[in-house]
Structures are given as structure tokens and as C-alpha cells.
N, C-alpha and C positions, 0 to 999 in steps of 0.2 A: 767416554770417560775411562779413567784408569782401570776400574774393576772389570770392564768389558774388553780391555785391550790385550795385546800380545805381550805386554811388559810384565816381568816378574818382580818379586820383592827384591831379588838380588840386583836387578836393573835399577830399581829405585834407590837402593842403597849405594850403588856405584855412582849414580847421578847426584845423590845427596852430597857425597864427598866432593865430587867434581864441581858442583855449584856452590859449595861452601855452606850447605845446610847442616844442622845438627842431627836431623832425623830423616829416615826414609819417608815418613809421613809427609813432610814438607815437599819432598821430591814428587811423591804421588800426586799431591795437589797441583804442582806445576805441570807434571806430565798430563794430567787430566785437562788442565786449562789449554795446554798446547795442542792436545788432540782436538779439542773443540774449535780451536783456531786454525786447524789444518796444518800444523807444524810438525808432522811426524818425521819429515826429513831432518829437521833441526834436532829432534829428540835422538834420532838414530846417529847423527853426526856427533852429538855430544856424548852419547853412549860409547861410540867407538873411540873417541878421544879419551874418555874417562878410563876405558880399559887399557889404553896404550900407555897410561902413566905408570 
């Protein structure tokens, strides 16, 4: 889950903007879902893309 992950609030905020969410909370929920689905690679790729914008 997000709370036990390596991802910070700033990561969630960056991903929220990248994914078109209005809050970091929404991104935290998606990050948690993706972690449970084994999609850490996708999270990291999106995070890199978000920071490159």
C-alpha cells in the first residue's frame, strides 16, 4: 500500500498533476492500487515522465 511504500507526498503530488487528479490523495489511492497489482515499474515511469514536464 501507499503508506508502506517508498513514495513520498511530493511523488503523489507530481503524479496527481500528471494523471489529471485534483488532489494528491487521489494519486495516493492509485499508487496503492498499482502497488497491489505489481505495477511499480509503471508508477516509476509515470513519475519520471511527470518530473520531465
